[in-house]
N, C-alpha and C positions, 0 to 999 in steps of 0.2 A: 505495499500499500505506500509506505515511508519509504524512499530510498535512504539508509543508514549509510552515507556520506555526504560533505558538504553538499546542501543544496541550492541549486538556482532558484529563480524566481518562478519558474514554471512549476518546479517540483513542489515548491511552498504553497503554492495557489492549489494546483491539484490535490495536495496532500491534505489541505482543509476541505476541499469539496468532497474528496473519497471518506474523510472523517465524519462529515455530515452525513454521507449516505449511509455508512455502515454502522453509526452508534447515533442515527437521529432519533431513534425512542430513548435513549437515555438524555440526550441533551435536550430533545422539545418536552420531556417529560420532566424533569427538574426545572428547567426554565419556565415550564408552564405552571408547575405547582405554586415557584416561589412569587411569580408574578401576579397570577389570579390570588392567592392566597392574599398579597399585600396589598390588590387592590379592594377585597373584601373586608381586610380590616381595617383601612383609608375610610370606604364607605362605611361599615359599622360605626366609626367614629365618627363623622359626618351625621349620620343619622341621631346618634345618641346625643349629639351636642346641639344639633338642631330641636329635636325633642324638648332639651333642658332649657334651650334659649329661645324659643319659638316666640313667646311672648314679649320679649325684649325687641327681636327681629323685627316684628309685625309695626311694634309701637315706632321702631326708627323709620321703618319705610313707608310707614301711613302718617308720619308726625306732617304737620301743617310746615310750608316752604317757611313762614317767618317765625318759626320755632326754633330755639336754639338748642342742640342736643348734648346734653352734659355728658363728662367722662363717666358718670354713674350708670348713664343709661347705656352709653356704648363700650365700656370700658370690657364687662363681661365677655361682649361678642368678640370683640377685638382680641383678646387675651386667648379667649377658646378656639377661635379660627388660627391664632398665630402659632398657636402649641398642636393643633392636629397638623398644620403646614410643616413645621418642625419636626414633627414625629414621621411624617410622611418622608420627608427629605431624608432620615436617618435609617428608616425601614427602605428606602429605595437603595441607599447606598449598601445596605446588608444584603438586598438580594443583588445587586448587582455582583456584589463579591462573593456569593454562591455560585452565580452564573460563571465568572471568570475561574473559580475554584473548579466547578465542574468541567469546563473547558479543558484546563490543564490535567485533571483526572483522566478524563477519556484519553487525551494526547499521549499521557504515560501508556496506556494500552495499545493504543493506535502504532504509536513508533515502532512496538514489538510484533503489532500482527496478532494481537489476543482479543478474544472476544470478553465480554464484560456483562456485568447484570446494572439493571437501576438500582439495585438497591446497594450493591456495593459501590458504585460510583457516588449514591446520596450519601452512603456513611464516610467515605474518605473525603468528598469534598466538604462535607458538613465539619469535619474534623479540623479542616483548614479555614472555614469562615470566617473566624476572628483574625488570626494573622494575616487574612488577605484583605479582611475589612481595615484594620490597621495601616496596612500598605497601601490602600487606595485613600485613606482619610489623609496620612503624611503627605502623601506625594502630592495629593490635592491643595494641602496646605501650603506646601512649598512652592506650588507652581502660582499659587493665588496671589504671592507676594508682588513680585512684578506687575499681575495684573491690576491688586489693590492701589498701586503705585500709579498706574496709568490712569486709573479714575480717577483718583486724589489729584493727578496732574491736570487733567480735564476739568475737574472741577475749579482749581485754582486759575486756568487759562481763561476760562469764562468767567469768573471773578473779574478779573485783571482787565479783561478785556472790556467788561462794561463800566468799571467803576474807575479805570485809568486811560491815561491816554497814550499810553504804549501799548496797546491791544495786539498791534501787528509784530512786535519784540515777543509779547508773551505767546501768541500762537506759534511762533518759529520756535520758540524755546519747547514750548510743550509737545510740537511735532517730533522736534528734536529727541525729546524724552522717549515718547512712543516708539520711535523707531527703534530707539535701543531695547527697551524694556520687552516689547513683543517678542524678537528673535529669541531674547532670554527665557520667557516662557516656553516657546515651542522649543528650545534645547533642551529646557529641563523636563519638558512632558514625551520627548524622545528618549532621554536619558534614562528615564524609571518607568521606561515602559515595560520592559523584560521581569519587572518587580512581582507581580502577582504570582508569575508562571514560575519564577525561583522561590515564592514562598510555597508552593505546592508541590514542585518536584525535589527541591532539597528541604524542604519544613523549616523554612527560614521564617523567622520573626519580620518585623516591620521593617526594622533598621538594617538588618543584615540583608533583607530582600532588596531593600534599595541600593546597597552598597555594590551588591551581587550583580544586578541590573547595570549599575555605573560602569563596574569591570567590564562586562559583556558588551557593552555598548561600546565603550571606547577604542577608538579608530575606525568605527564601522558606522560612524551616526548617520552619513547622509544615505547607505544602504537601508539603514532600521528606517529612519525617517520615511524615504520613497515608498518601499514595501507596506508600511505601516498606514500611509495616507491611501495609498491603491485599494488597499483591503477595507479602510473605512467608507472610502467612496463606492465600493462593490457591495459592502454590504449595507449602506444607506440606501442605494438605488435599488436592491433586491427588497428591501423591508417595504421602498413605497410601493414596488410592483405588487407585493404580498395585500398589503392594504389598501391600493385602489377598488378593488372589487367591492370589499366590504363596505367601503364610503360611499360606494355608488348605489350599493345595494340598501344601505340605510337611506340614505336621498329618495330613490325610488319609492321606496314604503312609506315613507312621510309626505311626499309630494302626492301620492295615492288619495291620503286622506279626506282632503276638501272634494274630491271628484267622486267620491262613494256616497254623499249625502246631498239632496236636495236642497237642504239650507246649513246654515253654520253646524260645523261639527260641535258636540257636546264635550263638556270638559272632561269625562271619561275616556272618548275618543281622542281627545288631543292627547291625554297623558297615555295612553297605550301606543299612539304614533311615536312620542318623544321616547318611551322606554324601550320600544323596540328598535329606535334610530340610535339611541345611546348603546342598546346591547349590543347591535351589531358592530358598531363603530368602534366599542372598546375592543372587540374581540379581534377586528381587524389591526388595531393599534397593539393588541398584546402580542400576534404573531409577527408582525411588523418589528417589533421590539426584539423579539427573541431572535430575529434572522441577522439584524443590523449589529446587537451585541455578539453574539454569537460567533459570526464568521471573524470580525477583525482579532477577536479573542485566540480565535485557532492558529488564524496568520503569526499571532504577536508569539504564540505558543511554540511554533515551529520556528521562527526567529530565534528563538530562546534554545532549541534543541539545536539548531544551525552553527550557533555562535559557540556551543558546546563543543560541537563537533570538530568545528575548526580550530578552536584554541586548545582545547582540552584531550583530542583525538578519542573522543567518547563513540564514534563509529563501531569500533571493534568490540567495545564493552557490550554495547546494545546488540550487535550481532551474535555474541556469545549470548546474551539473558536470552533473546529471542529462540535460541536453539536448545536452551536447556534449562529455562526457567519455566513452572508450571504457572497459571495465570492466576494473578490477584496478588504474585510476589515480586519485590523488586530489589536485585540485588544491591549493596550499600552504593557500589559504584555509578550506578544508573541515577541514584535520586541524590547523590550529594557530590560536591565539587572534589576534582581529584589535587 
């Protein structure tokens, strides 16, 4: 399936596609469970929040335009929905980490050409979800530093342009700062892109995985960047094609609603139409997200394997493991740096 030798671009892309074809049940199953489960948890949290704050929400929505809404009225609503939003972001991060760990776990078997089960993949991926979550969070915080500096510089430039007579100078300085910081953020993103795979393959912690990724990427930054961007474009495009028919189906169903009645549709009919549209659209978005996240991560995982083969002569070890190891076991040299 995957050549146990230095991989070319075609080997990496074909390897990712063949991995999806052979292990689609495990990949799709885990991703569907975590994303659908997360959506259900968020929907339940919103339902509970709305039920507990419905009186305040209706009071704010239907308040006269001349009345002033106080913090005592709006505060609980703002804090409640902010809490759900923060929880949703954190839950999404954990779900993404689980999918990243699943892709790396499946690749551990794919590079050896061995079958595996949903239960085995789930168990091994779940055991690494916390280190992968920490890796994603830590790398994200590091990458955000130059982005936050860009945002701060943009605000400062706007304020200077409005309040001072040297607006042109401020714009030039801000533009130069952006030209410096944006490449820095991109460089950091590529530098740490192999960290989730290292956290699973080598059972590294967050800091160790980031250091490992930096060592593997060093000297091959442009290659990793180009292949990663190509995988991201391909995954996003494929995800859009997957989502398109679901979006069209949902719109078609909702557009039929006014034509089915001689008069205006009732509230129940409108609710049914909106619910069906949202259900179909959310299903399409879930499948699209699975595709757009899974494929780039498989490519990144194969880049990790490729760089270990090139730098650490991992190929002979993998060939020996594929010939003699039973499924579900990995010799130490396969999962730890030499």
